[in-house]
Every structure is written in structure tokens, then in C-alpha cells.
N, C-alpha and C positions, 0 to 999 in steps of 0.2 A: 504494500500500500504506500502511495507517495504522500508527501507532506500535505498537499492540497486535500486529498481524500481524508487524511487523518484529522485535519483541522475543520473540514467542512463536508461531512458526509451528507448533509441535507442540502437540497437545491435552494431552499430558503428556510428561514426560521419558522415560517407559517406551517411547514410540514409537522413540526412538533405540536403546534396548537391544534392542527387538524387531527392528529393522533389522539390528543386528549378528548376531543369531541367524539371520536369513535368509541373511546372507553367510557366516557360519561356523557352520553347524548342528552340533548335538551328534552325533558319530558313532554313539552308542548309539541315538539316536532314529532315525537313518537305518536302522540295522540292524533296527529293529522295524517298518519298513514305510513311514515317511514319506519321500518322495523329496526329493532335494536341490532339484529343480525347484519343489516346493511351497514350500520356504523362500525361494526366489528369485523369488517372484511380484512383479514390479516394477510391474504394471499394476493398482494398487489405490489408492483414495483416500488411505490411510495413506502409501503410497509417495510420493504427490505432496507431502504435507506434509514428509516426510523430505527429499525433493529440494529443496524450498524452504529448509528448514533448512540444508542443506549449501551452497546458493547463497550464503546470508547468511554462513555460517561462512567459506567460502573467499574471499569478497569482502573481509571486514573483518578477518580475522586476519592482520595485517601485522606486520612486525618492530617498527615504531614503536608499534603498538597493544599488543603484548606488553610492551614496556618501560614503557609508560604504566600498564598494569594491575599490573605488578609493583611499581611505585613507589606505586601507589594502595592496594594491598591488603597488601603484605608488611610493613607496619609493625604490622599486627595491633592496630589501635587502634579498632576499631568496636564491639566487644562483648566482655565477659568473662563466662564461665559455666562451671559444672561440665559434664562430658561428658554427664550424663544430662539436664540442661536443654537441652543442644545437640541431643540426639536429639528432645526434645519440640519444639524450634524447627524442626528439619528435617522433622518430621511434618506441618508446615503445607503441604508440597509435595504431599500426597495430593490427587488430582483426583477429587472426588466424582462428576463427570459421566462418568467413564471406568469402564465396567462391568468392565473387565479388571484394574482396580487396586483390589483389595479389601484388600490388606495395606498397612500404613504403612511408612515408610522403615526404621524400626528392625527391623520384622519381616523385611523383605527382607535387611537386613544380617546379622541373626541366622541366617538360612538359609545365607548364605555362610560365616559363621564356624563354625557348627555342622557344616557339611559338612567343613570343614578339620579341626575338632577330632575328628570321628568317624574320620578317616583317620590320626590319631595324629601330626599335625605339631606342631612346637613352639608353645608358648603365644603367643610374639610373632607368629607367623603367624596364629593365631586372632584376635588383636587387630587385626592388619592387615586381615583380612576384615571385622571389625566396623566399621572406620574408613574403608574405602576410598572410600566415597561421601560422606563427611562434607563434602567440599568443595562439595557441591551447595547448601550454605547461601548460596553466591554469588547464587543466584536470589532469595533472600529479602533480599539487600542491593540488589536492583534491577538485577542484571546480566541481559542478554538471554540466552535459552537457548543461542544459538550461542557465547556466551562462557563457558559453564558445562559443557556436555556436547558430545559429538561426538568422532570419531576425532581424536587429536592428531597433530601433525607438526612437524618443525623449521621455524622461520622464519629468514630471513636467508640462505637458499640456495634453489636451484631446487626446486620442488615435484615430487615423484615422481608418475609416472602410475599408481603402485600405490595412491595414496590414493583413497578412495571419491569418485566424481564429480570426477575431476581436471579436467574441462572447465571447471568454474566458476572455476578459478584464473586464467583469462583476465581476470577482472574484478578481480583482486587487484593493487593498485598495485605491489607488489614484483616482479610478473612482468615488468614493463617497466623496472625499475630495475637498472642494470648492477651495482650493488653487491650485489644480492641474487639475481639470476636465473641465476647460473652454478652448476655442480655443487657447489662448495664455498662460494660466496658469501663471507661474512665469516669463515668457518672455514678450517681447514687439514686435510689428509688425516689420518684416524684420530686426530683431536684429543681424542676422548672426549666422551660425551654430557654430562658434567658441565660442559663448556664450550659447550654448544649450548642456545639458547633454544627451548623448545617453544611451540606455540600455547597461548593462555591458557585455563584452565578448572579444573575441580574437582580434577584429578590434581595439577597443580603446586601448587595452593593447599593441599591437605591434606598433600602432601609437605613443603612449607615449614613447615607448622604442627607436623609430627611429627618433623622431622629431628634434634632433640635427644633423642628419646625411644625410638626403635625401632632395631633392628639394621639395618645397611645393606641386607641382603637384603629386609627389609620395606619399606624406603624406596624401593628400585627397584620393588617391586610397586605401591606407591602412585603413584609418579611416572610410570610407563610402562604402566599397565594398559590405557589406551586407545590406545596407540601401535601400532595394528594394522598400519600400513604397515611396521613393522619386525618385531614378534614373530610376525606371520603371513606377511608378504610379503617380508621381508628386503631392504627397499629402501634402507636407510641404512647398510649395512655400511661404506661409505667414510668415515663419521663416527665409527664406534665404534672403541674400542681393545680390547685384550685383556681388561681388567678389565670393561668393559661386557659382553663376550660371556660371561664367567664369571657375572656377576650376572643376565644375561637368562635363565639357566637357572631362576632363581627366578621371574622374570616369567612364563615359560612354565608353570611349576608352578602358579602362582596363577590363570592365565587361565581354565582350565575351571571353577574354583570361582566365579569372577566371572560367567561366562556361563551355566552350566548348573545352578546350585544352586536357582534359584527354583522354587517350586511353590505351589499354592493353600492349603496347610495351614499355618496360623500356628504358630510355635514356642510352647512353653509357657513364657512369660516368667517366671511365678511360680517355676517349678522351676529355671530357668536363672539367675535374678537373682543369687543368692549367688556363683556361680562368676564371673560377669562383673564384679561389684563388686570382688571380690578381684583379678581380672586387671587391671582398669583402675587400681586402686590401686597395683599392682606397677610399672606402667610410666609412668603419667601423673600430672602434678600435680593437685591438687584442683580448680583452676580453669584453663581454657584461654582463651587470647586469640584472638579472631577479627578 
């Protein structure tokens, strides 16, 4: 396998999100006639690229790798820019060769935030929807896809068989390391997720970027929105404390907006711009550090 295939097994990051929809289809779509089996069609070329993506992700996302990436990125010394410049930067991720990706990253994020806004949720949650994928700028800093997107999971303890493609963890060095391959590993029972290192990617990065600017409920949404092994499969109850369970009510609230708000119709940015400029100014500094 060459370096390009190793770093970018997916044709676009949307392939990962499409795979999540196959695993966790929208109940309303099922009700209108599309069967769950149609969503779970694993025998497709796209599925093969997703499978290779998870092989790489599960092989390389070790405890030491996560500590290395935290040290590398959480100094936020790579770039400084206003949020709107950051969205322009993020829009470079659009894959022109993918016919299913006609909208840019900002338009996708606006669809999420506008769905939240239409349902009357607080403005901080609207902003959370707008920002939740901002961490994908890691791709533009040279990180491979498997270190940016993908279902997240705790590192430093035994991998749950509820994580997608659990068979690939046999290639992860932590699986044979006695420090990390037991139920609790380096942690203690119900220690709280604030004490647990998650696999590295856009969730952790954007959480760390925003942790001084948003309410805790929004920060949980950012940090754990890809932690499907817990908020869909409940596989890590043994690490969570009571506060986590209370906060995960907000993660559960956010998840449908993350998964099911995308559609082919672009938002009217010209009409929406004044609202979002005021919203960003209310919560965020003029310049963000990346």
C-alpha cells in the first residue's frame, strides 16, 4: 500500500458519514419505505474503502499515539484566523470528483445548525452545530483520514466488541499490552470520561479549541458526537460517572441533528449571515488559534 492509500483510503470524508447512516439509519426514513437492510449493504465498493479505513484506524490509534497527537496539536500554534476564514480553509476539503458532494463544508454545517435553530434550542447549541466538524481542518494540516474522522473510542483499556469492525483491533499494539488490554486498563471503575483519553480526531480537537467558550453541554456534544460505541451501544458504562450520564442526554439530543440534517438544498447564506455573525461574536473571540 502506498502512502496516499495509507493516508486517504476514503474518496472523501463523507464516505465515513454515509457508513454511519447505514449503521444507524434515520427512523423516519425507514418509516417511509427504505428498509434497514438497504442501509446495511456491506457488499459495495464504498464499503471496502470504509473497511480499509477502519483497519488503519484501529491499527494505529494506540494510547501512545493519542498522547503524541495531543502534545503535537493542543498547543494551538499552527495557525490563527477568524472563524469565517477557518470555514473558507475547511472548504478546501470538498472533493470535486465525488458527485454526491455538491455542498461545501460550511453549507453542511449550516444545515445542522439551522435544523437545531428551527427546533427552538438555545443559541449555544446552534453554534455547537455550526462548529462540530471544524476539527476536520486536521486533514489540511497533513493528518491521515483515520486520525481525523471515524467512530471514536477510549484508548488505554480493552476495546469493546461494540465498536465498528472490532476484529481489526487484533492489529493494535495495545491489544497485547497488559497495561492497556484489560477492562479498565489505566483507568478505574466509573472514573468519569473527563479522565479517559479518546482516540484522536476532529471531536477532541474542536472540543479542546472551544472548551473556554461554550457551555458544558455543548462541549460534551463536540467531544463525544462520534462516540457511537457509547451513545448508541452503551459499551462504556463502566467508565462513566453520574455526571457523564447527565451530560450524555445532550449528546443524545445532538446526535440526530448531526446524522440526519443533511440534504441537497444549500442554505441561503446571504439571508443567514447576519444572524451567524452576531452569534459567533457573542461566544467566540475575533481570532481562533488552530
